[in-house]
C-alpha positions as a Markdown table, in Angstrom:
| # | Residue | x | y | z |
|---|---|---|---|---|
| 1 | Met | -8.5 | 140.2 | -62.1 |
| 2 | Phe | -5.6 | 141.3 | -59.9 |
| 3 | Ala | -3.2 | 139.2 | -57.8 |
| 4 | Thr | -0.8 | 141.0 | -55.5 |
| 5 | Leu | 2.1 | 139.5 | -53.7 |
| 6 | Arg | 3.6 | 141.8 | -51.1 |
| 7 | Gln | 6.7 | 141.3 | -49.0 |
| 8 | Pro | 7.8 | 144.0 | -46.6 |
| 9 | Thr | 11.5 | 144.8 | -46.5 |
| 10 | Gln | 13.6 | 147.1 | -44.5 |
| 11 | Ser | 13.0 | 149.8 | -47.0 |
| 12 | Asn | 9.3 | 149.2 | -46.9 |
| 13 | Ser | 9.4 | 148.3 | -50.6 |
| 14 | Leu | 7.1 | 145.6 | -51.9 |
| 15 | Ile | 6.7 | 143.5 | -54.9 |
| 16 | Thr | 3.4 | 143.8 | -56.6 |
| 17 | Leu | 2.1 | 141.5 | -59.4 |
| 18 | Ser | -1.0 | 142.9 | -61.0 |
| 19 | Leu | -3.2 | 141.1 | -63.5 |
| 20 | Gln | -5.9 | 143.2 | -65.1 |
| 21 | Lys | -9.0 | 141.4 | -66.1 |
| 22 | Pro | -9.4 | 141.6 | -69.8 |
| 23 | Ala | -12.4 | 143.6 | -71.1 |
| 24 | Phe | -14.3 | 142.6 | -74.2 |
| 25 | Cys | -16.1 | 145.2 | -76.2 |
| 26 | Asn | -19.0 | 143.0 | -77.3 |
| 27 | Ala | -19.8 | 139.4 | -77.9 |
| 28 | Glu | -18.5 | 139.5 | -81.5 |
| 29 | Gln | -15.1 | 141.1 | -80.5 |
| 30 | His | -12.4 | 138.7 | -79.4 |
| 31 | Ser | -9.5 | 141.1 | -78.9 |
| 32 | Val | -7.8 | 140.8 | -75.5 |
| 33 | Ser | -6.2 | 143.8 | -73.9 |
| 34 | Ser | -2.6 | 143.5 | -72.8 |
| 35 | Phe | -1.7 | 142.6 | -69.3 |
| 36 | Pro | 0.4 | 145.4 | -67.8 |
| 37 | Leu | 3.0 | 144.1 | -65.3 |
| 38 | Lys | 4.5 | 146.4 | -62.7 |
| 39 | Thr | 7.2 | 145.2 | -60.5 |
| 40 | Glu | 9.5 | 146.8 | -57.9 |
| 41 | Phe | 12.4 | 144.6 | -57.0 |
| 42 | Ser | 13.7 | 143.8 | -53.6 |
| 43 | Asn | 15.6 | 140.9 | -52.0 |
| 44 | Ile | 13.3 | 138.0 | -51.1 |
| 45 | Ser | 14.4 | 135.6 | -48.3 |
| 46 | Ile | 13.5 | 132.0 | -48.9 |
| 47 | Thr | 14.9 | 130.8 | -45.6 |
| 48 | Lys | 11.9 | 131.9 | -43.6 |
| 49 | Pro | 8.3 | 130.6 | -44.0 |
| 50 | Leu | 5.7 | 132.8 | -45.6 |
| 51 | His | 2.4 | 133.4 | -44.0 |
| 52 | Val | -0.5 | 134.2 | -46.4 |
| 53 | Ser | -3.4 | 136.2 | -45.2 |
| 54 | Ser | -6.7 | 136.7 | -47.1 |
| 55 | Leu | -8.4 | 140.1 | -47.7 |
| 56 | Ser | -11.1 | 141.3 | -45.4 |
| 57 | Asn | -14.7 | 140.9 | -46.5 |
| 58 | Ser | -15.1 | 144.7 | -46.8 |
| 59 | Leu | -12.3 | 145.0 | -49.3 |
| 60 | Leu | -13.7 | 142.2 | -51.3 |
| 61 | Lys | -17.0 | 143.9 | -51.5 |
| 62 | Gln | -15.5 | 147.1 | -52.7 |
| 63 | Arg | -13.4 | 145.5 | -55.4 |
| 64 | Lys | -15.1 | 142.3 | -56.5 |
| 65 | Asn | -12.8 | 141.9 | -59.5 |
| 66 | Leu | -9.6 | 142.1 | -57.3 |
| 67 | Val | -7.9 | 139.1 | -55.7 |
| 68 | Glu | -5.0 | 140.0 | -53.5 |
| 69 | Cys | -2.7 | 137.7 | -51.5 |
| 70 | Asn | -0.4 | 139.3 | -48.9 |
| 71 | Ala | 2.7 | 137.4 | -47.9 |
| 72 | Tyr | 5.1 | 138.4 | -45.2 |
| 73 | Glu | 8.2 | 136.9 | -43.6 |
| 74 | Ala | 7.9 | 135.3 | -40.2 |
| 75 | Asn | 10.3 | 136.5 | -37.5 |
| 76 | His | 10.5 | 133.0 | -36.2 |
| 77 | Ser | 9.1 | 129.6 | -36.9 |
| 78 | Gln | 6.2 | 128.5 | -34.9 |
| 79 | Pro | 6.4 | 124.9 | -33.6 |
| 80 | Ile | 3.5 | 122.5 | -34.4 |
| 81 | Asp | 2.3 | 120.4 | -31.5 |
| 82 | Ile | 1.5 | 116.9 | -32.6 |
| 83 | Asn | 0.6 | 114.3 | -30.0 |
| 84 | Ile | 1.8 | 110.9 | -31.2 |
| 85 | Glu | 2.0 | 108.1 | -28.7 |
| 86 | Leu | 5.0 | 105.9 | -29.4 |
| 87 | Pro | 5.6 | 102.6 | -27.7 |
| 88 | Ser | 7.9 | 103.2 | -24.8 |
| 89 | Val | 10.5 | 101.0 | -23.4 |
| 90 | Gln | 8.9 | 101.1 | -20.1 |
| 91 | Ser | 5.5 | 99.8 | -21.4 |
| 92 | Glu | 7.2 | 96.9 | -23.1 |
| 93 | Ala | 9.2 | 96.1 | -20.0 |
| 94 | Ala | 6.0 | 96.3 | -17.9 |
| 95 | Gln | 4.3 | 93.8 | -20.3 |
| 96 | Arg | 7.2 | 91.4 | -20.0 |
| 97 | Val | 7.1 | 91.7 | -16.2 |
| 98 | Lys | 3.3 | 91.0 | -16.3 |
| 99 | Ile | 3.7 | 87.9 | -18.4 |
| 100 | Gly | 6.5 | 86.7 | -16.2 |
| 101 | Ile | 4.3 | 87.1 | -13.1 |
| 102 | Tyr | 1.5 | 85.1 | -14.9 |
| 103 | Phe | 3.9 | 82.3 | -15.7 |
| 104 | Ala | 5.5 | 82.2 | -12.2 |
| 105 | Thr | 2.1 | 82.2 | -10.6 |
| 106 | Trp | 0.8 | 79.6 | -12.9 |
| 107 | Trp | 3.7 | 77.2 | -12.3 |
| 108 | Ala | 3.7 | 77.8 | -8.6 |
| 109 | Leu | 0.0 | 77.1 | -8.2 |
| 110 | Asn | 0.3 | 74.0 | -10.4 |
| 111 | Val | 3.1 | 72.6 | -8.3 |
| 112 | Val | 1.3 | 73.2 | -5.0 |
| 113 | Phe | -1.9 | 71.6 | -6.4 |
| 114 | Asn | -0.1 | 68.5 | -7.6 |
| 115 | Ile | 1.6 | 68.1 | -4.2 |
| 116 | Tyr | -1.5 | 68.4 | -2.2 |
| 117 | Asn | -3.5 | 66.4 | -4.6 |
| 118 | Lys | -1.1 | 63.5 | -4.4 |
| 119 | Lys | -1.1 | 63.7 | -0.6 |
| 120 | Val | -4.9 | 63.5 | -0.5 |
| 121 | Leu | -5.0 | 60.6 | -2.9 |
| 122 | Asn | -2.4 | 58.7 | -0.9 |
| 123 | Ala | -4.6 | 58.9 | 2.2 |
| 124 | Phe | -8.0 | 59.0 | 0.5 |
| 125 | Pro | -7.9 | 57.0 | -2.8 |
| 126 | Tyr | -11.2 | 58.2 | -4.2 |
| 127 | Pro | -10.4 | 60.2 | -7.3 |
| 128 | Trp | -14.0 | 60.7 | -8.3 |
| 129 | Leu | -14.9 | 62.6 | -5.2 |
| 130 | Thr | -11.5 | 64.4 | -5.2 |
| 131 | Ser | -12.2 | 65.6 | -8.8 |
| 132 | Thr | -15.7 | 66.7 | -7.8 |
| 133 | Leu | -14.5 | 68.7 | -4.8 |
| 134 | Ser | -12.0 | 70.5 | -7.0 |
| 135 | Leu | -14.7 | 71.7 | -9.4 |
| 136 | Ala | -17.1 | 72.5 | -6.5 |
| 137 | Ala | -14.5 | 74.7 | -4.8 |
| 138 | Gly | -13.8 | 76.7 | -8.0 |
| 139 | Ser | -17.5 | 77.1 | -8.8 |
| 140 | Leu | -18.2 | 78.4 | -5.3 |
| 141 | Met | -15.3 | 80.8 | -5.4 |
| 142 | Met | -16.5 | 82.3 | -8.7 |
| 143 | Leu | -20.1 | 82.6 | -7.5 |
| 144 | Ile | -19.0 | 84.5 | -4.5 |
| 145 | Ser | -16.8 | 86.8 | -6.7 |
| 146 | Trp | -19.7 | 87.6 | -8.9 |
| 147 | Ala | -22.1 | 88.2 | -6.1 |
| 148 | Thr | -19.8 | 90.5 | -4.3 |
| 149 | Arg | -18.8 | 92.3 | -7.6 |
| 150 | Val | -15.2 | 91.4 | -7.1 |
| 151 | Ala | -15.4 | 90.1 | -10.7 |
| 152 | Asp | -17.9 | 91.1 | -13.3 |
| 153 | Pro | -20.3 | 88.2 | -14.1 |
| 154 | Pro | -20.3 | 87.1 | -17.8 |
| 155 | Lys | -23.1 | 87.9 | -20.1 |
| 156 | Thr | -24.2 | 84.5 | -21.4 |
| 157 | Asp | -27.2 | 83.1 | -23.3 |
| 158 | Leu | -28.5 | 79.6 | -24.2 |
| 159 | Asp | -26.3 | 79.4 | -27.3 |
| 160 | Phe | -23.2 | 80.0 | -25.1 |
| 161 | Trp | -24.1 | 77.0 | -22.8 |
| 162 | Lys | -24.9 | 74.8 | -25.8 |
| 163 | Thr | -21.4 | 75.4 | -27.3 |
| 164 | Leu | -19.8 | 75.0 | -23.9 |
| 165 | Leu | -21.5 | 71.5 | -23.3 |
| 166 | Pro | -19.1 | 69.4 | -25.4 |
| 167 | Val | -16.1 | 71.3 | -24.0 |
| 168 | Ala | -17.4 | 70.5 | -20.5 |
| 169 | Val | -17.8 | 66.9 | -21.3 |
| 170 | Ala | -14.2 | 66.6 | -22.6 |
| 171 | His | -12.9 | 68.6 | -19.6 |
| 172 | Thr | -14.7 | 66.4 | -17.1 |
| 173 | Ile | -13.3 | 63.2 | -18.7 |
| 174 | Gly | -9.8 | 64.6 | -18.8 |
| 175 | His | -9.9 | 65.9 | -15.3 |
| 176 | Val | -11.2 | 62.6 | -13.8 |
| 177 | Ala | -8.8 | 60.5 | -15.9 |
| 178 | Ala | -5.8 | 62.5 | -14.8 |
| 179 | Thr | -6.8 | 62.3 | -11.1 |
| 180 | Ile | -7.3 | 58.5 | -11.4 |
| 181 | Ser | -3.8 | 58.3 | -12.9 |
| 182 | Met | -2.3 | 60.3 | -10.1 |
| 183 | Ser | -3.9 | 58.0 | -7.5 |
| 184 | Lys | -2.2 | 55.0 | -9.1 |
| 185 | Val | 1.3 | 56.2 | -10.1 |
| 186 | Ala | 3.8 | 58.9 | -9.2 |
| 187 | Val | 3.1 | 62.5 | -10.1 |
| 188 | Ser | 6.2 | 62.6 | -12.2 |
| 189 | Phe | 5.2 | 59.6 | -14.3 |
| 190 | Thr | 1.7 | 61.1 | -14.9 |
| 191 | His | 3.1 | 64.3 | -16.2 |
| 192 | Ile | 5.7 | 62.6 | -18.4 |
| 193 | Ile | 2.9 | 60.7 | -20.1 |
| 194 | Lys | 0.8 | 63.9 | -20.3 |
| 195 | Ser | 3.6 | 65.6 | -22.1 |
| 196 | Gly | 2.6 | 63.5 | -25.1 |
| 197 | Glu | -0.6 | 65.5 | -25.6 |
| 198 | Pro | 0.8 | 67.2 | -28.8 |
| 199 | Ala | 1.0 | 63.8 | -30.4 |
| 200 | Phe | -2.7 | 63.2 | -29.8 |
| 201 | Ser | -3.5 | 66.6 | -31.0 |
| 202 | Val | -1.8 | 66.1 | -34.4 |
| 203 | Leu | -3.2 | 62.6 | -34.9 |
| 204 | Val | -6.8 | 63.6 | -34.1 |
| 205 | Ser | -6.6 | 66.8 | -36.2 |
| 206 | Arg | -5.1 | 64.8 | -39.1 |
| 207 | Phe | -7.3 | 61.8 | -39.2 |
| 208 | Leu | -10.6 | 63.1 | -37.8 |
| 209 | Leu | -10.5 | 66.7 | -39.0 |
| 210 | Gly | -8.4 | 66.3 | -42.1 |
| 211 | Glu | -5.9 | 69.1 | -41.2 |
| 212 | Ala | -2.5 | 68.9 | -42.7 |
| 213 | Phe | 0.7 | 69.9 | -40.9 |
| 214 | Pro | 4.2 | 70.7 | -42.1 |
| 215 | Met | 6.8 | 68.0 | -42.0 |
| 216 | Pro | 8.7 | 69.5 | -38.9 |
| 217 | Val | 5.5 | 69.0 | -36.9 |
| 218 | Tyr | 5.3 | 65.3 | -37.7 |
| 219 | Met | 9.0 | 64.9 | -37.1 |
| 220 | Ser | 8.7 | 66.4 | -33.6 |
| 221 | Leu | 6.3 | 63.6 | -32.7 |
| 222 | Ile | 9.1 | 61.1 | -32.8 |
| 223 | Pro | 10.9 | 62.2 | -29.7 |
| 224 | Ile | 7.6 | 62.8 | -27.9 |
| 225 | Ile | 6.3 | 59.3 | -28.5 |
| 226 | Gly | 9.8 | 57.7 | -28.1 |
| 227 | Gly | 10.5 | 59.5 | -24.8 |
| 228 | Cys | 7.1 | 58.7 | -23.3 |
| 229 | Ala | 7.5 | 55.0 | -24.3 |
| 230 | Leu | 11.0 | 54.9 | -22.8 |
| 231 | Ser | 9.8 | 56.4 | -19.5 |
| 232 | Ala | 6.8 | 54.0 | -19.4 |
| 233 | Val | 9.0 | 50.9 | -19.9 |
| 234 | Thr | 11.6 | 51.9 | -17.3 |
| 235 | Glu | 9.1 | 53.2 | -14.7 |
| 236 | Leu | 9.7 | 51.3 | -11.4 |
| 237 | Asn | 6.1 | 51.6 | -10.1 |
| 238 | Phe | 4.3 | 51.1 | -13.4 |
| 239 | Asn | 0.6 | 50.7 | -13.2 |
| 240 | Met | -1.6 | 50.1 | -16.3 |
| 241 | Thr | -4.6 | 52.0 | -14.8 |
| 242 | Gly | -2.4 | 55.0 | -14.1 |
| 243 | Phe | -0.9 | 54.8 | -17.5 |
| 244 | Met | -4.3 | 54.5 | -19.3 |
| 245 | Gly | -5.7 | 57.3 | -17.1 |
| 246 | Ala | -2.9 | 59.7 | -18.3 |
| 247 | Met | -3.5 | 58.6 | -22.0 |
| 248 | Ile | -7.2 | 59.1 | -21.8 |
| 249 | Ser | -6.7 | 62.5 | -20.2 |
| 250 | Asn | -4.5 | 63.5 | -23.1 |
| 251 | Leu | -7.1 | 62.5 | -25.6 |
| 252 | Ala | -9.9 | 64.2 | -23.7 |
| 253 | Phe | -8.1 | 67.5 | -23.4 |
| 254 | Val | -7.3 | 67.4 | -27.1 |
| 255 | Phe | -11.0 | 67.2 | -27.9 |
| 256 | Arg | -11.7 | 69.9 | -25.3 |
| 257 | Asn | -9.3 | 72.3 | -27.1 |
| 258 | Ile | -10.9 | 71.5 | -30.5 |
| 259 | Phe | -14.4 | 72.0 | -29.2 |
| 260 | Ser | -13.4 | 75.2 | -27.4 |
| 261 | Lys | -11.8 | 76.7 | -30.6 |
| 262 | Lys | -14.8 | 75.8 | -32.8 |
| 263 | Gly | -17.6 | 76.8 | -30.3 |
| 264 | Met | -16.2 | 79.9 | -28.8 |
| 265 | Lys | -15.5 | 81.9 | -31.9 |
| 266 | Gly | -17.1 | 85.4 | -31.6 |
| 267 | Lys | -17.9 | 84.9 | -27.9 |
| 268 | Ser | -16.9 | 87.9 | -25.7 |
| 269 | Val | -16.2 | 86.1 | -22.4 |
| 270 | Ser | -13.0 | 86.6 | -20.6 |
| 271 | Gly | -10.7 | 83.7 | -19.8 |
| 272 | Met | -11.4 | 83.8 | -16.1 |
| 273 | Asn | -15.2 | 83.8 | -16.6 |
| 274 | Tyr | -15.0 | 81.2 | -19.4 |
| 275 | Tyr | -13.2 | 78.7 | -17.1 |
| 276 | Ala | -15.6 | 79.5 | -14.3 |
| 277 | Cys | -18.6 | 78.6 | -16.5 |
| 278 | Leu | -16.7 | 75.5 | -17.7 |
| 279 | Ser | -16.1 | 74.4 | -14.1 |
| 280 | Met | -19.8 | 74.8 | -13.1 |
| 281 | Leu | -21.1 | 72.8 | -16.1 |
| 282 | Ser | -18.5 | 70.1 | -15.5 |
| 283 | Leu | -19.5 | 69.9 | -11.9 |
| 284 | Val | -23.1 | 69.3 | -12.9 |
| 285 | Leu | -22.0 | 66.6 | -15.3 |
| 286 | Leu | -19.6 | 64.9 | -12.9 |
| 287 | Thr | -21.6 | 64.8 | -9.6 |
| 288 | Pro | -24.1 | 62.0 | -10.5 |
| 289 | Phe | -21.3 | 59.8 | -12.0 |
| 290 | Ala | -19.1 | 60.3 | -8.9 |
| 291 | Ile | -22.0 | 59.2 | -6.7 |
| 292 | Ala | -22.7 | 56.2 | -8.8 |
| 293 | Val | -19.1 | 55.0 | -9.1 |
| 294 | Glu | -18.0 | 55.6 | -5.5 |
| 295 | Gly | -20.9 | 56.7 | -3.4 |
| 296 | Pro | -21.4 | 58.4 | 0.0 |
| 297 | Gln | -20.9 | 55.3 | 2.1 |
| 298 | Val | -17.5 | 54.6 | 0.6 |
| 299 | Trp | -16.6 | 58.3 | 1.0 |
| 300 | Ala | -17.6 | 58.4 | 4.7 |
| 301 | Ala | -15.6 | 55.3 | 5.6 |
| 302 | Gly | -12.5 | 56.6 | 3.6 |
| 303 | Trp | -12.8 | 60.0 | 5.2 |
| 304 | Gln | -12.8 | 58.6 | 8.8 |
| 305 | Asn | -9.8 | 56.4 | 7.9 |
| 306 | Ala | -7.9 | 59.4 | 6.5 |
| 307 | Ile | -8.7 | 61.6 | 9.6 |
| 308 | Ser | -7.5 | 58.8 | 11.9 |
| 309 | Gln | -4.2 | 58.5 | 10.0 |
| 310 | Ile | -3.4 | 62.1 | 9.1 |
| 311 | Gly | -5.4 | 64.1 | 11.7 |
| 312 | Pro | -7.0 | 67.5 | 11.1 |
| 313 | Asn | -4.4 | 68.4 | 8.5 |
| 314 | Phe | -6.1 | 66.1 | 6.1 |
| 315 | Val | -9.0 | 68.6 | 5.9 |
| 316 | Trp | -6.5 | 71.4 | 5.0 |
| 317 | Trp | -5.0 | 69.1 | 2.3 |
| 318 | Val | -8.4 | 68.6 | 0.7 |
| 319 | Ala | -9.3 | 72.3 | 0.8 |
| 320 | Ala | -5.8 | 73.3 | -0.6 |
| 321 | Gln | -5.9 | 70.8 | -3.5 |
| 322 | Ser | -9.4 | 72.0 | -4.4 |
| 323 | Ile | -8.7 | 75.7 | -4.2 |
| 324 | Phe | -5.3 | 75.5 | -5.9 |
| 325 | Tyr | -6.7 | 73.4 | -8.7 |
| 326 | His | -9.1 | 76.2 | -9.7 |
| 327 | Leu | -6.6 | 78.9 | -9.2 |
| 328 | Tyr | -3.9 | 77.4 | -11.4 |
| 329 | Asn | -6.4 | 76.7 | -14.2 |
| 330 | Gln | -7.9 | 80.2 | -13.9 |
| 331 | Val | -4.5 | 81.8 | -14.2 |
| 332 | Ser | -3.7 | 79.7 | -17.2 |
| 333 | Tyr | -6.8 | 80.8 | -19.0 |
| 334 | Met | -6.1 | 84.4 | -18.0 |
| 335 | Ser | -2.6 | 84.0 | -19.5 |
| 336 | Leu | -4.1 | 83.1 | -22.8 |
| 337 | Asp | -5.7 | 86.6 | -22.9 |
| 338 | Gln | -2.2 | 88.2 | -22.7 |
| 339 | Ile | 0.1 | 85.9 | -24.7 |
| 340 | Ser | 0.1 | 84.0 | -28.0 |
| 341 | Pro | -0.8 | 80.3 | -28.1 |
| 342 | Leu | 2.8 | 79.5 | -29.0 |
| 343 | Thr | 4.1 | 81.2 | -25.9 |
| 344 | Phe | 1.4 | 79.5 | -23.8 |
| 345 | Ser | 2.5 | 76.1 | -25.2 |
| 346 | Val | 6.2 | 76.8 | -24.3 |
| 347 | Gly | 5.0 | 77.8 | -20.8 |
| 348 | Asn | 3.0 | 74.7 | -20.5 |
| 349 | Thr | 6.1 | 72.6 | -21.3 |
| 350 | Met | 8.1 | 74.4 | -18.7 |
| 351 | Lys | 5.3 | 73.9 | -16.2 |
| 352 | Arg | 5.5 | 70.2 | -16.6 |
| 353 | Ile | 9.3 | 70.3 | -16.0 |
| 354 | Ser | 8.8 | 72.2 | -12.7 |
| 355 | Val | 6.1 | 69.8 | -11.6 |
| 356 | Ile | 8.2 | 66.7 | -12.4 |
| 357 | Ile | 11.3 | 68.0 | -10.7 |
| 358 | Ser | 9.4 | 69.2 | -7.6 |
| 359 | Ser | 7.4 | 66.0 | -7.1 |
| 360 | Ile | 10.5 | 63.9 | -7.4 |
| 361 | Ile | 12.2 | 66.0 | -4.7 |
| 362 | Ile | 9.2 | 66.2 | -2.3 |
| 363 | Phe | 8.0 | 62.6 | -2.6 |
| 364 | His | 11.5 | 61.1 | -3.0 |
| 365 | Thr | 10.4 | 59.3 | -6.1 |
| 366 | Pro | 13.1 | 56.8 | -7.3 |
| 367 | Val | 14.2 | 57.6 | -10.8 |
| 368 | Gln | 16.5 | 55.6 | -13.0 |
| 369 | Pro | 18.8 | 57.4 | -15.4 |
| 370 | Ile | 17.2 | 55.8 | -18.4 |
| 371 | Asn | 13.8 | 56.9 | -17.1 |
| 372 | Ala | 15.0 | 60.5 | -16.7 |
| 373 | Leu | 16.4 | 60.3 | -20.2 |
| 374 | Gly | 13.0 | 59.3 | -21.5 |
| 375 | Ala | 11.4 | 62.2 | -19.7 |
| 376 | Ala | 13.9 | 64.6 | -21.1 |
| 377 | Ile | 13.5 | 63.4 | -24.7 |
| 378 | Ala | 9.7 | 63.6 | -24.4 |
| 379 | Ile | 9.8 | 67.2 | -23.0 |
| 380 | Leu | 12.3 | 68.2 | -25.7 |
| 381 | Gly | 10.0 | 66.8 | -28.3 |
| 382 | Thr | 7.1 | 68.9 | -26.9 |
| 383 | Phe | 9.2 | 72.0 | -27.1 |
| 384 | Leu | 10.2 | 71.2 | -30.7 |
| 385 | Tyr | 6.5 | 70.7 | -31.5 |
| 386 | Ser | 5.6 | 74.1 | -30.2 |
| 387 | Gln | 8.4 | 75.7 | -32.3 |
| 388 | Ala | 7.4 | 73.7 | -35.5 |
| 389 | Lys | 3.9 | 75.0 | -35.3 |
| 390 | Leu | 5.1 | 78.6 | -35.4 |
């Protein structure tokens, strides 16, 4: 067996290492012939890569017992093209801009909804119909989007709607209760009380679901509960119906989140389509109750009274509050697809601050310093809660 290493040099000398395959005389003879070694020395450069080429098939056929490797110096190194996509600064910046747009749109739509919703309820104090119109407008918008292929319709089955049913029940109760609260008290007071939702979430999860939380989470509930209590006691236009409406809304939305997490595991439905389906099912559940509690006759009389007081702008108010209600909720669910739950929770806290401040300015709501302090403590507790759950 032969192995030859050749390196051309300027003098055309080469180095050859030859290994001769030992020959045995017979099966009983075990003597091994010597291995002659023939070398011709030259300077070998180790600074350049060696390229190894194999023998041609014809040569291998002629000398089956010879294995030869030829090595030669490269005149220059050949670059290797490797395509590796590294996260660029531009893509990260674009993602931050995208999240910022989501948040800004979410907050702006929520502020506009709360303003028009309060205007409608001041002139037309029928929260059951107002809540129904909000869900109806969103359902109609999504049906048109699916029909015109502006948005891809979701692929759902019977199991999807079964798991969505308890979520829709809780969503319906929370939506109506919040609207009833807004019809009785100031927008700022409703959102101060609704900032106590984390307290309900921890208590329900602890005593009904048996979940345990770290001590910082429990400690964050102290400023939340204390701040809400301080705001409620010092509220100038306190109303028990409005207060209880906000509290029931908190509890209902906690159960909505719990049912949603449990029932939607493994479901491949986007946030936008998920909320659309939730709105449609909630509309089916709410409509008969709205008719039973208030009724068409009451609505007709109240509508005429509102038109006579406000004029044609009242129709725009109703349309605006219905459309913006769906849009702000839709954007919030779409945001969940792009950000973590913790970031969403912080954004929700900041949303309440923007709604409280804007409603106080627009509706000239009288606020005592002690009442503002209670609101600030409650919102601070909500922020601490979101950080403690990290």
